[in-house]
Backbone bond lengths (Angstrom), bond angles and torsions (degrees), N, CA, C in turn:
res aa  C-N    CA-C-N  psi(-1)  N-CA   C-N-CA  omega(-1)  CA-C   N-CA-C  phi
1 X - - - 1.499 - - 1.495 111.19 -
2 X 1.312 114.31 138.54 1.468 119.91 -177.89 1.536 107.18 -58.60
3 X 1.337 112.75 138.16 1.539 118.85 174.61 1.445 108.01 -90.40
4 X 1.358 118.73 123.39 1.421 120.79 -178.64 1.499 112.44 -105.13
5 X 1.333 114.78 155.51 1.507 119.06 179.03 1.524 103.22 -155.89
6 X 1.395 113.94 144.06 1.379 120.82 174.68 1.488 111.71 -59.46
7 X 1.349 118.75 -41.84 1.392 126.11 178.42 1.512 109.94 -123.51
8 X 1.301 121.44 97.45 1.473 123.27 -177.62 1.567 107.69 -67.95
9 X 1.293 113.82 150.89 1.489 120.36 176.38 1.460 109.77 -64.20
10 X 1.309 120.30 159.91 1.475 124.07 176.66 1.549 108.49 -54.29
11 X 1.390 117.65 -41.40 1.430 119.08 -172.52 1.510 109.06 -73.35
12 X 1.370 118.51 -35.07 1.461 122.37 178.11 1.568 108.43 -67.45
13 X 1.310 117.10 -44.50 1.455 118.23 -179.17 1.476 111.60 -65.02
14 X 1.279 120.37 -34.97 1.470 125.46 -179.13 1.551 106.76 -69.34
15 X 1.315 117.71 -41.19 1.459 122.08 -178.95 1.599 108.02 -65.98
16 X 1.273 114.76 -46.96 1.491 118.39 176.77 1.499 112.10 -56.50
17 X 1.369 116.03 -46.62 1.476 119.65 -178.32 1.502 111.34 -63.57
18 X 1.412 119.93 -34.96 1.372 125.16 174.91 1.477 114.49 -64.64
19 X 1.326 116.45 -39.71 1.470 121.18 177.77 1.530 110.27 -72.24
20 X 1.244 116.96 -39.92 1.504 118.58 176.41 1.508 112.44 -60.74
21 X 1.325 114.07 -46.78 1.509 119.61 178.77 1.510 112.05 -58.65
22 X 1.387 115.37 -42.82 1.509 118.84 -178.86 1.525 106.08 -70.19
23 X 1.399 120.40 -35.77 1.445 116.71 178.65 1.557 114.65 -63.46
24 X 1.360 114.05 -33.98 1.489 117.79 179.05 1.510 106.29 -67.49
25 X 1.273 121.04 -47.11 1.422 123.06 179.30 1.496 117.60 -60.89
26 X 1.334 113.26 -40.26 1.486 120.38 178.85 1.471 108.75 -70.78
27 X 1.330 124.80 -45.84 1.405 125.19 -179.21 1.486 109.49 -62.04
28 X 1.343 119.52 -41.97 1.472 122.70 179.66 1.501 108.22 -60.06
29 X 1.257 119.37 -38.25 1.512 122.97 -174.16 1.454 114.31 -82.92
30 X 1.388 116.18 -44.31 1.498 120.26 -173.58 1.534 113.56 -110.47
31 X 1.348 118.03 -0.49 1.383 117.68 -177.60 1.553 110.28 83.05
32 X 1.345 113.31 164.11 1.504 119.88 -178.01 1.511 108.57 -63.45
33 X 1.352 118.62 -49.27 1.426 123.49 -172.33 1.526 110.28 -65.36
34 X 1.332 116.00 -33.81 1.447 118.63 -175.49 1.527 112.49 -90.94
35 X 1.252 120.43 8.79 1.486 125.64 -178.30 1.505 111.38 -101.72
36 X 1.308 114.79 85.09 1.503 121.33 178.68 1.564 107.83 -83.60
37 X 1.249 117.02 164.80 1.434 123.50 174.30 1.578 107.86 -56.67
38 X 1.366 117.46 -37.11 1.456 122.26 -177.83 1.507 110.66 -64.14
39 X 1.341 115.89 -43.45 1.473 117.81 176.62 1.544 112.54 -68.72
40 X 1.310 116.78 -38.83 1.444 118.08 178.99 1.548 110.32 -63.47
41 X 1.337 113.73 -43.57 1.495 118.56 -179.13 1.525 107.84 -63.66
42 X 1.269 122.89 -36.32 1.514 124.93 177.56 1.541 108.04 -68.28
43 X 1.289 120.06 -45.44 1.421 122.15 174.24 1.547 112.91 -56.44
44 X 1.251 114.59 -41.82 1.469 121.67 -177.09 1.520 112.29 -75.89
45 X 1.345 115.24 -18.63 1.452 120.36 179.13 1.526 112.51 72.11
46 X 1.371 114.91 35.54 1.375 125.44 172.05 1.533 114.86 -107.13
47 X 1.311 119.07 150.15 1.386 124.71 -168.58 1.477 115.02 -73.14
48 X 1.280 122.36 -28.18 1.474 122.22 -174.26 1.481 111.75 -148.06
49 X 1.335 113.54 156.08 1.529 117.48 177.48 1.508 108.29 -75.67
50 X 1.329 118.66 -11.50 1.410 120.80 177.90 1.527 112.54 -61.55
51 X 1.330 111.96 -29.03 1.488 114.95 -177.53 1.520 109.47 -72.30
52 X 1.398 117.40 -30.96 1.403 120.23 171.94 1.511 116.09 -66.20
53 X 1.369 114.01 -43.47 1.432 123.37 -179.71 1.519 108.82 -67.86
54 X 1.274 119.22 -28.29 1.459 121.53 176.57 1.538 112.31 -61.62
55 X 1.332 115.28 -35.88 1.475 120.97 -175.08 1.457 112.93 -100.94
56 X 1.403 118.12 -22.13 1.530 120.97 -178.83 1.492 109.41 -133.79
57 X 1.402 114.71 129.50 1.408 120.73 -175.67 1.555 112.22 -58.67
58 X 1.305 117.95 -41.34 1.487 123.98 -173.38 1.541 108.30 -159.47
59 X 1.308 114.28 -178.26 1.468 115.42 -177.45 1.546 111.01 -65.52
60 X 1.278 116.50 -39.84 1.459 118.98 178.45 1.474 112.45 -56.85
61 X 1.382 115.98 -41.04 1.438 119.91 179.55 1.534 108.64 -63.23
62 X 1.297 118.84 -40.84 1.498 121.28 178.39 1.570 110.51 -66.75
63 X 1.325 115.11 -38.16 1.487 117.83 -179.60 1.516 110.77 -65.89
64 X 1.354 115.02 -34.78 1.476 115.92 178.38 1.498 111.12 -65.72
65 X 1.371 116.19 -38.49 1.466 119.16 174.01 1.430 115.43 -62.75
66 X 1.432 115.76 -36.66 1.369 121.78 176.15 1.592 113.20 -64.35
67 X 1.306 114.14 -44.62 1.451 119.54 176.45 1.514 113.94 -60.03
68 X 1.449 111.21 -44.68 1.420 116.06 178.45 1.498 117.53 -62.62
69 X 1.385 113.09 -36.79 1.435 119.23 174.78 1.495 112.64 -62.53
70 X 1.389 118.00 -44.75 1.450 118.08 -175.59 1.474 110.40 -72.11
71 X 1.339 117.91 -45.55 1.449 122.07 177.86 1.541 112.60 -59.22
72 X 1.265 120.90 -43.05 1.383 124.23 177.23 1.558 113.23 -63.12
73 X 1.330 115.04 -41.14 1.489 121.03 178.38 1.604 106.71 -63.17
74 X 1.336 116.34 -46.40 1.428 117.93 177.51 1.442 112.79 -56.97
75 X 1.339 116.67 -44.73 1.541 118.39 -178.28 1.483 109.97 -65.97
76 X 1.259 119.30 -38.57 1.509 122.40 179.30 1.536 106.74 -66.72
77 X 1.258 123.48 -32.65 1.460 126.08 175.16 1.531 110.92 -69.86
78 X 1.331 115.47 -43.86 1.477 120.52 -168.31 1.573 111.12 -86.61
79 X 1.285 116.87 -48.18 1.476 123.72 -166.16 1.534 115.10 -55.08
80 X 1.301 119.52 -40.17 1.484 119.98 179.14 1.503 112.66 -62.58
81 X 1.390 114.14 -41.84 1.438 122.64 178.84 1.584 109.51 -65.40
82 X 1.341 115.90 -44.53 1.446 121.01 -177.63 1.553 111.91 -63.43
83 X 1.347 114.28 -46.57 1.484 116.91 -176.03 1.486 114.48 -77.47
84 X 1.383 115.77 -9.45 1.517 118.75 177.50 1.498 109.09 -79.37
85 X 1.369 119.37 -10.43 1.434 121.61 179.23 1.556 110.47 -84.45
86 X 1.288 116.85 144.53 1.479 122.87 -173.85 1.414 116.06 -90.30
87 X 1.439 119.82 -18.80 1.472 119.75 -175.87 1.498 106.24 -128.17
88 X 1.321 117.08 162.04 1.428 125.64 -172.28 1.555 114.78 -65.43
89 X 1.389 115.34 -40.48 1.460 116.70 177.71 1.601 112.26 -69.08
90 X 1.297 115.41 -32.49 1.423 118.54 178.95 1.588 109.60 -67.27
91 X 1.381 112.94 -34.07 1.493 116.77 179.39 1.522 109.97 -71.36
92 X 1.327 118.16 -39.74 1.440 120.15 174.97 1.436 114.54 -66.61
93 X 1.361 122.33 -42.60 1.419 124.33 177.83 1.511 109.58 -64.61
94 X 1.386 117.59 -37.33 1.478 118.39 -177.82 1.535 107.27 -75.81
95 X 1.309 117.14 -28.79 1.528 118.45 173.68 1.496 107.70 -59.87
96 X 1.297 118.94 -48.14 1.503 120.58 -176.67 1.526 109.72 -62.41
97 X 1.313 114.54 -51.29 1.501 119.08 -174.32 1.567 110.65 -63.65
98 X 1.345 115.22 -48.26 1.487 116.33 -175.63 1.552 109.92 -69.00
99 X 1.324 118.64 -32.50 1.399 117.32 178.17 1.461 111.27 -68.71
100 X 1.243 119.20 -44.16 1.503 121.96 177.70 1.557 113.13 -63.01
101 X 1.319 113.66 -38.45 1.501 117.62 176.83 1.426 110.51 -63.45
102 X 1.344 117.31 -40.29 1.513 121.22 -175.97 1.592 105.37 -65.03
103 X 1.278 117.17 -45.64 1.473 119.19 -177.55 1.566 111.99 -61.07
104 X 1.387 112.87 -42.46 1.517 115.38 -179.76 1.505 112.20 -69.81
105 X 1.335 120.33 -30.97 1.496 126.94 -179.16 1.532 111.40 -82.35
106 X 1.343 118.20 -12.25 1.445 119.35 -173.83 1.578 107.23 -131.86
107 X 1.281 117.85 63.66 1.461 117.17 -170.34 1.508 111.95 -74.07
108 X 1.392 116.96 -28.15 1.452 119.98 174.83 1.568 110.18 -57.31
109 X 1.337 111.67 -52.22 1.488 118.62 -179.39 1.428 109.74 -61.43
110 X 1.323 120.55 -40.44 1.511 125.40 -178.52 1.544 107.44 -59.17
111 X 1.381 116.66 -49.85 1.445 120.85 -173.74 1.560 111.13 -65.53
112 X 1.349 111.76 -33.89 1.537 116.26 179.44 1.520 108.01 -70.42
113 X 1.351 116.31 -41.04 1.482 120.25 -177.49 1.513 109.19 -66.91
114 X 1.348 120.52 -39.27 1.407 121.05 176.85 1.493 112.64 -67.39
115 X 1.309 123.70 -37.90 1.415 128.19 177.03 1.492 109.00 -61.22
116 X 1.306 118.99 -45.15 1.458 121.57 177.65 1.568 111.05 -66.49
117 X 1.297 112.02 -40.71 1.524 114.41 178.50 1.577 113.03 -59.65
118 X 1.360 113.43 -42.73 1.478 114.86 -178.13 1.496 114.46 -76.30
119 X 1.397 120.78 -20.19 1.402 117.96 -165.53 1.559 114.04 -129.12
120 X 1.363 118.62 -26.20 1.437 116.73 -176.87 1.499 112.56 -84.26
121 X 1.213 117.77 134.72 1.441 124.85 -177.28 1.459 115.66 -126.97
122 X 1.291 117.58 151.89 1.551 123.80 174.27 1.532 105.37 -76.30
123 X 1.404 114.61 164.67 1.437 117.42 175.82 1.609 113.58 -53.46
124 X 1.291 117.44 -26.58 1.455 119.74 175.98 1.490 117.34 -84.84
125 X 1.344 116.02 6.88 1.439 122.37 179.97 1.503 117.46 79.14
126 X 1.342 115.43 14.46 1.461 118.69 175.98 1.562 109.04 -91.65
127 X 1.387 112.65 154.94 1.503 115.52 -178.39 1.554 108.63 -63.32
128 X 1.270 114.61 131.86 1.514 119.63 -174.90 1.557 111.24 -63.90
129 X 1.381 112.75 -40.99 1.490 116.02 -173.55 1.524 114.23 -74.14
130 X 1.360 115.82 -45.52 1.456 118.01 175.60 1.434 115.80 -65.29
131 X 1.378 117.33 -34.05 1.424 124.10 179.92 1.535 111.37 -64.49
132 X 1.322 114.55 -37.52 1.441 120.73 -172.90 1.613 110.34 -87.12
133 X 1.306 119.53 -34.07 1.448 123.10 -163.05 1.458 114.45 -129.36
134 X 1.264 124.65 -21.48 1.507 121.63 -170.28 1.474 111.64 -70.01
135 X 1.293 121.09 -42.04 1.493 122.29 -177.99 1.583 110.24 -68.03
136 X 1.338 121.10 -45.15 1.500 113.99 174.19 1.440 116.86 -57.34
137 X 1.387 118.39 -37.07 1.449 119.93 178.85 1.484 111.37 -64.38
138 X 1.283 118.65 -41.79 1.459 122.42 177.65 1.503 112.32 -67.05
139 X 1.275 117.51 -38.57 1.447 124.30 179.84 1.544 112.57 -65.59
140 X 1.370 114.78 -38.83 1.499 116.78 173.40 1.499 114.07 -64.57
141 X 1.333 117.60 -36.18 1.470 123.49 178.17 1.581 108.79 -66.27
142 X 1.381 112.27 -44.39 1.429 116.20 178.99 1.554 114.04 -54.03
143 X 1.318 113.28 -43.95 1.410 119.16 -178.14 1.568 112.82 -58.88
144 X 1.346 116.89 -44.88 1.414 124.06 176.53 1.565 110.52 -64.41
145 X 1.253 115.69 -40.27 1.434 119.42 -179.26 1.672 111.31 -66.12
146 X 1.267 112.52 -43.05 1.439 118.46 -178.34 1.520 110.88 -65.75
147 X 1.438 112.99 -40.52 1.517 117.04 178.16 1.527 110.40 -65.89
148 X 1.357 116.72 -35.35 1.448 117.71 176.41 1.418 114.30 -66.87
149 X 1.334 118.56 -34.75 1.461 122.67 178.49 1.614 108.12 -70.22
150 X 1.295 114.31 -44.08 1.452 117.05 177.34 1.538 115.60 -57.53
151 X 1.355 111.38 -38.70 1.435 118.07 177.44 1.556 116.02 -73.38
152 X 1.292 114.09 -8.77 1.507 121.14 -179.92 1.573 111.75 87.17
153 X 1.287 117.31 7.43 1.421 120.37 -174.46 1.568 110.03 -82.77
154 X 1.313 114.62 -35.17 1.485 118.27 -174.44 1.515 108.41 -102.81
155 X 1.387 116.11 156.27 1.442 120.81 169.31 1.470 114.56 -69.70
156 X 1.332 112.51 -179.30 1.489 118.02 176.15 1.510 108.49 -87.01
157 X 1.335 118.27 114.29 1.452 121.90 174.87 1.589 107.26 -151.77
158 X 1.296 112.88 169.18 1.399 120.09 179.17 1.519 110.08 -76.39
159 X 1.275 117.41 111.97 1.479 118.36 -172.04 1.539 110.94 -66.80
160 X 1.302 116.00 -35.35 1.521 115.05 179.64 1.457 111.78 -66.63
161 X 1.338 118.09 -45.08 1.449 119.54 -177.80 1.564 108.82 -66.16
162 X 1.288 117.63 -35.10 1.493 119.00 178.44 1.443 111.79 -65.82
163 X 1.353 118.05 -45.00 1.447 125.96 -175.35 1.557 108.25 -63.05
164 X 1.328 115.93 -49.50 1.459 120.65 176.29 1.521 113.72 -59.33
165 X 1.293 114.94 -41.54 1.504 116.98 176.20 1.474 115.02 -64.99
166 X 1.375 116.06 -42.68 1.415 119.49 175.68 1.528 114.77 -59.62
167 X 1.371 112.51 -49.91 1.504 119.22 -179.54 1.552 107.66 -58.68
168 X 1.362 120.92 -43.17 1.423 125.53 -178.56 1.540 111.32 -63.39
169 X 1.297 115.15 -39.98 1.485 121.62 -177.86 1.581 110.52 -64.10
170 X 1.350 113.70 -42.93 1.420 117.60 178.92 1.593 110.65 -68.39
171 X 1.343 115.64 -45.50 1.484 119.91 177.26 1.466 112.05 -59.52
172 X 1.342 118.40 -40.40 1.429 119.72 -178.19 1.525 110.71 -68.43
173 X 1.356 113.92 -39.65 1.505 117.34 176.59 1.500 114.00 -61.24
174 X 1.401 113.23 -33.79 1.481 117.77 179.89 1.549 108.76 -70.22
175 X 1.303 116.78 -38.08 1.451 120.73 -176.76 1.587 108.57 -68.28
176 X 1.332 114.02 -42.92 1.492 115.95 176.58 1.516 113.06 -62.15
177 X 1.289 118.62 -40.26 1.422 121.68 177.52 1.506 112.07 -62.72
178 X 1.381 113.85 -46.95 1.431 116.70 -177.46 1.560 112.09 -65.11
179 X 1.317 116.93 -25.58 1.536 120.51 175.52 1.486 114.55 -93.31
180 X 1.368 118.75 11.71 1.424 122.97 177.53 1.492 114.54 71.45
181 X 1.338 118.47 20.68 1.440 123.84 -176.57 1.544 113.69 -95.83
182 X 1.363 113.64 -5.91 1.467 118.94 -177.53 1.563 108.53 -128.17
183 X 1.347 117.13 90.62 1.427 123.53 -176.75 1.528 115.87 -64.98
184 X 1.346 116.25 -28.27 1.442 118.68 -174.43 1.561 108.53 -130.95
185 X 1.318 114.36 79.96 1.508 118.79 -174.88 1.560 112.97 -65.73
186 X 1.378 116.41 -25.42 1.446 120.90 178.29 1.557 111.17 -64.44
187 X 1.408 111.79 -47.33 1.456 115.85 -178.11 1.522 107.47 -68.79
188 X 1.293 118.85 -38.10 1.544 121.53 178.36 1.574 108.52 -59.17
189 X 1.341 114.31 -39.18 1.487 116.87 179.76 1.451 112.33 -63.98
190 X 1.382 119.25 -42.61 1.419 122.91 -179.39 1.472 109.59 -63.65
191 X 1.333 118.32 -39.16 1.466 119.68 176.41 1.437 113.84 -65.07
192 X 1.351 118.79 -35.79 1.461 119.68 176.69 1.584 111.23 -63.14
193 X 1.371 114.83 -41.90 1.397 121.82 -178.55 1.556 106.70 -62.99
194 X 1.340 122.49 -45.06 1.351 120.80 179.78 1.521 113.36 -62.49
195 X 1.420 114.33 -42.51 1.488 120.94 -174.80 1.519 107.52 -61.06
196 X 1.396 117.49 -50.29 1.384 120.97 -179.15 1.444 118.04 -70.17
197 X 1.371 117.78 -23.24 1.392 123.24 169.46 1.479 116.66 -63.05
198 X 1.353 111.12 -44.95 1.512 119.21 175.62 1.520 110.75 -64.69
199 X 1.314 120.03 -30.41 1.436 124.88 -174.95 1.522 112.01 -83.14
200 X 1.360 116.92 -33.34 1.419 119.13 -169.93 1.613 112.98 -102.08
201 X 1.331 115.86 -37.60 1.403 116.85 -176.90 1.508 115.22 -73.59
202 X 1.282 117.62 151.19 1.499 120.30 179.60 1.580 106.49 -64.32
203 X 1.325 112.15 154.44 1.468 117.02 -176.58 1.537 112.98 -64.36
204 X 1.336 114.68 -31.36 1.498 119.49 178.01 1.464 114.61 -81.26
205 X 1.357 118.03 -6.00 1.507 118.58 175.39 1.551 110.52 -69.55
206 X 1.265 117.46 127.43 1.474 118.33 -178.90 1.488 116.43 -62.93
207 X 1.360 116.20 -15.42 1.443 119.79 178.89 1.539 112.07 -82.91
208 X 1.287 113.97 -13.58 1.536 118.08 178.61 1.502 108.31 -73.47
209 X 1.326 111.53 122.38 1.448 119.81 175.10 1.552 114.19 91.02
210 X 1.308 114.71 -1.35 1.438 119.34 176.48 1.528 111.44 -84.57
211 X 1.274 118.52 132.86 1.530 120.95 178.19 1.551 107.93 -57.14
212 X 1.242 116.78 139.19 1.533 119.95 177.42 1.575 108.89 -69.14
213 X 1.266 115.66 129.15 1.396 122.92 177.77 1.519 111.23 -112.14
214 X 1.435 117.93 100.10 1.417 117.92 -172.77 1.532 112.81 -66.15
215 X 1.334 118.75 -23.77 1.513 117.68 177.04 1.418 114.92 -69.51
216 X 1.406 118.85 -25.56 1.405 125.73 175.76 1.523 115.46 -66.79
217 X 1.331 116.36 -20.87 1.451 121.70 -178.15 1.524 109.17 -96.41
218 X 1.261 118.49 -2.45 1.521 115.40 -178.51 1.485 112.44 -94.02
């Protein structure tokens, strides 16, 4: 059974990180179903699967650590850029652009995340990824959208529907890119920004309907 501690030792934290990194690479290469503890151990360069079982109770426990690692890395990449913006639409447009850029720049993590999303399930048969993380992501977007409406920057729309739609649009774009169906993700990103600008901004906002100019944001 995995030994737990509120504060793992540096050696234990390093070993867990090594295993998580190896799991990401293994899943990206062999798929979720083909990623046994034996293959992950081989990728990690460790002698026995017992070292994995020491740190993780089972495969789902390891998958949750993989998901958390990828999501946290994405947040660390995105959040400083988002919070540097002074208005709500700039934060949403930067959210779209930075999320898409992260997916494009981290294709191994993206493939691993998609494999987990398609195949890993909770004991109740629910998708492991969406059960653990989909709602918090949508709730965070809803908070920004509500604040933008309260400030008079955004039009009147259902914030839940808008947040779910935005999250789904980014996720679908990531899936298309990972499957080789989106040859120009930068152009796709610009179109997403334009589309959601038209949907979110007030009609009298001069930014509504204007094509997105990436050079203007640099």
